[in-house]
N, C-alpha and C positions, 0 to 999 in steps of 0.2 A: 487211579486220584480218588480221593475220600470228594464223598456229597459236600456242598459248601451250603451253608445255612443262606437263606434269599433275604430278602427285606420283609417277605410275610412270615418272617422266622420272628421277629425283632418288634417291639415298640416303638414307633417312630412320632408319637405323637408330642408336639411341643417342641422336637429336637430340631436343630439345625443339620441338615445332612448334607456332606459333601458327597457329590458324585462325579463320578470319573466317566465320563462319556467320551466316544468317537465321534468328532463333528469337525472331522479334518474334510471337509466335502470343496467340492470344485469351485473356484469362483471367479469371475471374467468379468473386470471393471466393473467392483463390487457386488456383480448381480452372481448367484447360487443357479448353478445350470442344473443340479442334481441334489435334492433334498432326504434321497432316501433315508443316509445317516443319521438326519435329525428327527424324521419320523419315527426310525426303529428305537429311536430313545425315549421317546413319547408316554407309551403305556409306563414305563418306571417312574418319570418324573410325577404323571398324572396321577399315580396310587400315591406317592409321599404328601404330594396337596392335598389328594382326596383324606387320606387319613391323619391330616394336622401337622405335616412339618413345615417349613422352610427349607428351600431347595438352594443351594450353593452349586454351582456346574463348574466343571473344568475342562478343558480338551488342548488338544495342540493342533495347530492349521499347517501344514506345511514344514518345508524346513529350514526355518531360520537362523540355524544355527548360535542360538544363545543370544540374540539380538534384536533389539525392537527394529519388525517392518512395517510398516504402515498398509501395504496390501497383503498381510497377512494376521490384520486385525480381526477380532471376531465379531464387530459390531452388526455385520449382516447376517450373521448365523442367530445373535442375540432375537433380531428383527425378524426373522422367517420363524423363529419357533415360538415369539411370540405370536405373529400370526395364528401359528397353528394349535396353542392354547390358549388363546385370545383374552390374553391378560398380560402386562408390561413384563416384559423382561430386562432388568436394567443390568449394564456392563461397568464392572468395575473397572479404575483405569491401571491395574496391576493384577497378576495373581498374588502377592503378596503386600505387606506394608500397612503402614498406618491409616490411610484412608479407605485402605480397601477392608482392613479388622471392623475398622469402625461402621461400614458400610453392611457388613456379613453381622454382624451381633447386633445390629439394628432390625434384622429380619423379624417378620412376623408369620406367623402359620399362613401358608396360602401363597407367601412370597417368593421371587426367585432372582437371582442375582447370578449372573455370567461370568467368572474371571477372566481375563484377558489371557491370551495365549501363552500357557504355561512353558513352550518352547523359549520365549523370549528370552528365558534365565538359563544359562549353560549346567547348573545345579540340577536341573529338571534330569536331563538324559545322564547325567553323571551319579543321579540316584543320591545325591547330599543330602544329609542326616539332617542338617539345619533348615536346608528349603525344604525337605520335608515335615519338618516341625512346624514350622511357619505356617503350612498351608493345613496340618491339621490341628494348629489354635480357630481356624475361621469356625470350626465344626464341633460337633459331640458325635457323630458316626459316620463312618464313613461308607460308600454303596460305589462296586465297580460293574460300571453297565459296559466297559471298554472293551469286549474279546478281542477287536481288532489290534489292541496295544497289550495285551494281555501274556505277550512273549518276550515282552521288553521291561527290565528291571530297572524301572525310571521311580523318582521323586513322587509320583501323582498316582503310581500303578502299583509300587511297592515297598517305597520307605512310609509314605503316611500310615502303612497298615500298622507299623510297631506303636503310633500312638494313638490309633483309634479302634474301637471296634470294628470291625469291617467283614461285612456281608457281599453277596450277589446281587445284583440287579435282574428284573424280571429279563431282560435282553441275554445278561452273560446267563441267568438261569436256564435259558432255551438252547445256546448254544455249547454248553457241557451236558445238558441232557440228549441232545438230536447226534453230538459226534460220542458222546460214550455210548448211546446203545449201539452205533456201529463196531466199536470195541467190545462192549460188553456181552450183545444177545443180537445179533444182527439178523434178520429173517435172511434165509437160504434161498438161492445162492446169492453171494456177494459179489458184486460185479463194482472195481474200480476203474474208471474213466480216467486218465491222466495223459495230461499235455501240456504244452508250452516251450519254449524255445529250448530249454537248457537243462539235461538229465541232472547236472551237478548237484541243481536247486531240488529234484526230484527223488534223489537215489536213496538217500535216507528213509523217506516214506514207502518207496518201493519196496524196499528191504524188510522193514516194518510189517509193513500189510503183508509178506508172503505169510504169516502164519494167521490171518485172518480171510483172506480175499480166495475166492475160488478163481475170480477171472480177472486179469488184467487186459483193459483196452489202451491203447497207446498210438496217442498222435504226435502232431506238432513237431516241434525243432528234435527234440528229444528222443522222438522215433528213429531218426536219421540215425544216431550215433548207435543206437541198439541194431537197426537192419544191417550198417558199418560192420558191426560187432558181428554179426551173422555170417557175413562175407559177401552183401552185397556191395555192388557199387550205387553209389548216391549223387555222383555228377560233382556239381560245385555245391550243393546242399550246404547249409549250417550243420557240422558236427563239431563235436571236442573229442579232438584227438587224445587229448591226454585222460581220458573218461571211457576209452573204449575197454581196458582189461576191466573194469571194473563195471560194465554192461555185460559184459562174459561172463562175467561172476555172479551178477544177479540173474540171466538166463540160465546158466546152470544150474544154482540155488533153486529156481522157479522149477524146473523140469524133473530134477530129483526129488521136489515136494510135489510133483504131480499138479503143477499149479498152469493153468491155460494162460499164456503169453500171448495176444493177438497183434500184430503189427500192424502195419497198412499194406495190403495187396497191389492197389493201385493207388496212384498218387496225382494229384497236379502239377504240373513243372513249366518253369517260365526261364527265360535267357536272362531276364533281369527282374528284380522285383519293382512292380510299376503297374501301377492300375491300368496303364493302354499296352502292356508288353504282352506277344503273344504267348499264349499259353496252351497246353494241349494236355490229356490225361494220359499213363501210360501204367504199363503193369511196373513192380517195383525194379524185376530184374531188367526192363529196358530203357531205365534212367541212364541219361548219356552225360558224356564231359561237355559242361559247358551248360548244363542245364538244370536248375534250382526247385527243391520241392517246395512247396507252399500251402499245399491243401493234401486233404485226403482226399480218393477217388469215390463215385459211384457205389462198386464190389466193396469195398471199407466198409464204406457206410451202411450197406446192406449187413455185413456181417456184423460188424457192430451194431446194428439194431437189432440183429436175432439174439444176441447174448444181451441185451439190454430189456428184450420182449420178455425174456424168461427168467430173469434177476429177480431174486426176494428184496433186495437191496442195492441201491446205486450210490456209489460216494463218484462225484466226479469235481475233479481239477485241473483247470487250465483248457486252451483250445485247442483244436484240431490243427490250425494252419495259422497264417498271418491273420488272424480276424480283424484288426484294426483296419486293413484294406478290403474292401467290400466284394472285389472279384474273386478272395479266397477266403469268405467268410463260410461259404456253402456248407463245408463239412461239418462246422461248430454248430451252425443253426440245424443242421439234421440232426445230428446228436441230443440236441434240445427238444428237436420234437420229439424224439423217440423216446428219450425219457420222460416225458410228458405225457405221453402215450401209455407208457407201460403200468402195471398196477404196484410196481417194487416203490419201495419206501427210498426215497430220493434224498440226498444229501448235496448239495452245489455249492462248491466256494472256489473265491479267486476270480480275480477282478474281470477278465475277458469270459469265462464261463458265466458266472452270473450278466453281464451284460446281453448276452447271448441271449439267456432265458427271458430278461426284462424287456431287451427288445422287441423280440417275437410273441410278447405277452402271454407268457408261459409262466410266470412267478407263481400266480395262484394255485398253478397243477401239480409244485414241487412240495414235497413235502417239508424241507427244512432248507435255506437258503442264509449260506454261512455271512456274517458281515467281518469276519476275520480272514484274510486270503494267508498271510505267514503264519499266524496263529492257529488256524485251523489244520495246518499241513504241519505242523510242530505237534499240535496237539495228535494226531494221527501216527505221528512219527514215534509217540510215547513218549516225548522228551517233557520236561517239568515246565509250565507255564506260570513264569515268578507273580505274575500278577495275580493268576488262582491261585495258586499253593498260601500264598500271603491269606486268602480268606480264609474264616473260622469255618472249621468242619460242622456238618451237621451231626447231631446225635444221632447214634445207630438207632433206629425205631425198635420197639419190642423185645428189648433189651434191657434187661433190670441189671444194674451195677452193685 
């Protein structure tokens, strides 16, 4: 993918800048429980304010299905952002319309206006050109800083770019640089740690990474399907029967290309997925009927840790077990500690793997923590992300036309 122009490549002074952010944060009873995504966008917002722009922010929150829902309004987000920036952040009554347009056009340099949840309009997700044009008329420059939504061709991520000069924000730029480095010039060996429940959601990225990756470390429910494809019995564990052929094809292809695929050697099993359930650690050859695999075991942690310790680059997406339940989070946390202790360039994406790193206090020891789970996977899978493709390409440096 071509390098994209960023806000540092354009003059923003005196302009009303429409910034698509990802403020889809958890809110309970009107209180934000995790403001990470808000803080991630602050460098871009502050840069624009410091360089004489006024800022119009647009985000979705939750899945309102194209209708107004009071519990998905963005007022709590605006309040929190205002606290961080130490300036008032006004909330428009809607994302479009006469009153919203009046507020936008009255902005002065240094002002910040937050539009109401763009997904209150069904036209957002259908990428309606009319709605995109209405959004564009609020501003005279578009900045996309919402990498987590870049894989969606929505009105505020792709449609609006047909009406305004469109560049990347600082967070978007960091994402593209970090993930692009994995594809274009990784330090070797490149180790991909892939987890999560279903192989169906990851088989594309596994296959694409075969050309790039030296070793795969695979855990979580998706490893069960691969183990089954190898002929192991996995008891009553979660597997995708309809993906066994694809799993075998991946393993065969990896073998033909001399790629190492490390699957669990030992696993934690339970009869019932419950925090109170009896659990034990067994070799993968010894999983019995009536037992379910819920985490990787200590021998697997040690094996994975050896690969991680010798890696030049580590890409990690997805947990090693049922991370949301405390008794089954040990494997994921051990992997987080191994990645943090390594000298590898580390790229971490996906909600549970990011959560494991943050809960362990290890986030500052990772090279890059991606804000886009689905988007980062699709990027690594080699897919075109509509929200990125729509941004202006940066000129090729050092080339005379």
